[in-house]
C-alpha positions in Angstrom: 0.0 0.0 0.0 1.3 3.4 -0.9 2.1 5.6 2.1 -0.6 8.2 2.7 -0.3 9.3 6.3 1.7 12.3 5.2 -1.2 13.4 3.0 -3.7 12.8 5.7 -1.7 15.0 8.1 -1.5 17.7 5.4 -5.3 17.6 5.1 -5.8 17.7 8.9 -3.4 20.7 9.1 -5.0 22.5 6.2 -8.5 22.3 7.4 -8.4 22.4 11.2 -12.1 23.3 11.6 -13.1 20.2 9.6 -13.9 17.1 11.5 -12.2 14.3 9.7 -12.9 10.6 10.3 -10.6 7.7 9.8 -13.2 5.1 8.8 -12.8 1.4 9.6 -10.3 1.8 12.4 -9.6 -1.7 13.7 -9.9 -3.2 10.2 -6.9 -1.5 8.8 -4.4 -3.9 7.3 -1.4 -1.6 6.7 1.2 -3.0 9.1 1.7 -3.4 12.8 1.1 -1.0 15.6 -1.8 1.0 14.1 -2.8 1.8 17.7 0.5 3.6 18.1 0.0 5.5 14.9 -3.6 6.5 15.9 -2.3 7.6 19.3 0.2 9.9 17.7 -2.2 11.3 15.1 -4.9 11.9 17.7 -2.4 13.8 19.8 -1.2 15.9 16.9 -4.6 16.6 15.3 -7.6 17.6 17.4 -9.8 17.4 14.3 -9.2 13.7 13.7 -11.8 11.2 14.8 -12.1 7.4 14.3 -15.0 5.2 13.3 -14.4 1.7 14.7 -15.0 -1.4 12.6 -14.4 -4.8 14.2 -13.3 -7.7 12.1 -11.0 -10.7 12.5 -9.2 -10.1 9.2 -6.9 -7.4 10.7 -4.9 -9.9 12.8 -1.9 -7.5 13.2 -4.0 -4.7 14.5 -7.0 -6.3 16.2 -8.7 -4.5 19.0 -10.0 -7.8 20.4 -7.3 -10.4 21.0 -7.7 -14.0 20.0 -8.5 -14.9 23.6 -11.4 -12.4 23.7 -9.7 -9.7 25.7 -9.3 -6.1 24.7 -5.9 -5.2 23.3 -4.0 -3.3 26.0 -2.6 -0.9 23.3 -6.0 0.0 22.0 -7.4 0.3 25.5 -4.7 2.9 26.3 -5.7 4.9 23.2 -9.4 4.6 24.1 -8.8 5.9 27.6 -6.5 8.7 26.4 -9.0 9.9 23.7 -12.5 8.7 24.8 -14.2 11.6 22.9 -12.7 10.8 19.5 -14.2 7.4 18.6 -17.6 6.4 17.3 -18.9 3.0 16.3 -19.3 1.8 12.7 -20.2 -1.8 12.0 -20.3 -1.7 8.2 -23.3 -3.9 8.6 -25.3 -4.6 5.5 -29.1 -5.0 5.5 -31.1 -6.3 2.6 -34.7 -6.7 1.6 -36.4 -9.9 2.8 -36.8 -11.3 -0.7 -33.0 -11.6 -1.1 -31.2 -14.6 0.3 -27.6 -13.4 0.4 -25.6 -14.6 3.4 -23.9 -11.5 4.9 -21.7 -11.4 8.0 -23.2 -10.0 11.2 -20.6 -7.5 12.1 -22.8 -5.8 14.6 -22.3 -8.7 17.0 -18.5 -8.1 17.1 -19.1 -4.4 17.8 -21.4 -5.3 20.7 -18.7 -7.6 22.0 -16.2 -4.8 22.0 -18.6 -2.5 23.8 -19.0 -5.1 26.6 -15.2 -5.0 27.1 -15.2 -1.3 27.8 -16.1 0.7 30.9 -19.6 2.1 31.0 -18.3 5.6 30.5 -16.3 4.8 27.4 -19.0 2.5 26.1 -21.6 5.3 26.3 -19.3 7.8 24.6 -18.5 5.4 21.8 -22.0 4.2 21.2 -23.9 7.5 21.3 -22.6 10.4 23.4 -19.7 11.2 21.0 -22.1 11.3 18.0 -24.3 13.8 19.9 -21.3 16.0 20.7 -19.4 15.7 17.4 -22.4 16.4 15.2 -24.0 18.8 17.7 -27.3 16.8 17.9 -29.0 18.5 20.9 
C-alpha cells in the first residue's frame, strides 16, 4: 500500500475546523502498531476522529485479541481519547426477498462494547455522536 499518512496529516493541518474521520479503524491492514499511529495522530490533530470497525481479518491490529480480551494498546488509546471514537459496523441490510448470506458485524461491535467501561461504552455508542455532530 502506498504511504498516505503524510497526505492525511496535510489535510488535517490544512482544514483544522473540519472534523475528519478515519473510517474502519480496527480493520486497517497496513502493518503493525496501528494503535501507536492512531495515538500519535490523535495527539497531533484535534480534528481527527475514528469510526471503529471490528473484524477478524486485521490480525496484526485487532482490538479484540484471539482470547477475547481487549488489546492493551487499544485500551490505552481509548482511555486517552475517549471523545474521539464512534462505532461503525459496516453492517449490510437487505430486503427480505434476497437470500444473500452476509456477515453479522454488529455482534462483534457489541462484544467490543462489553469489554469497555460504562463511561467509554456510552461515549463510543452515542454520546460522542451527539457531541461531534451537535445533535441536541
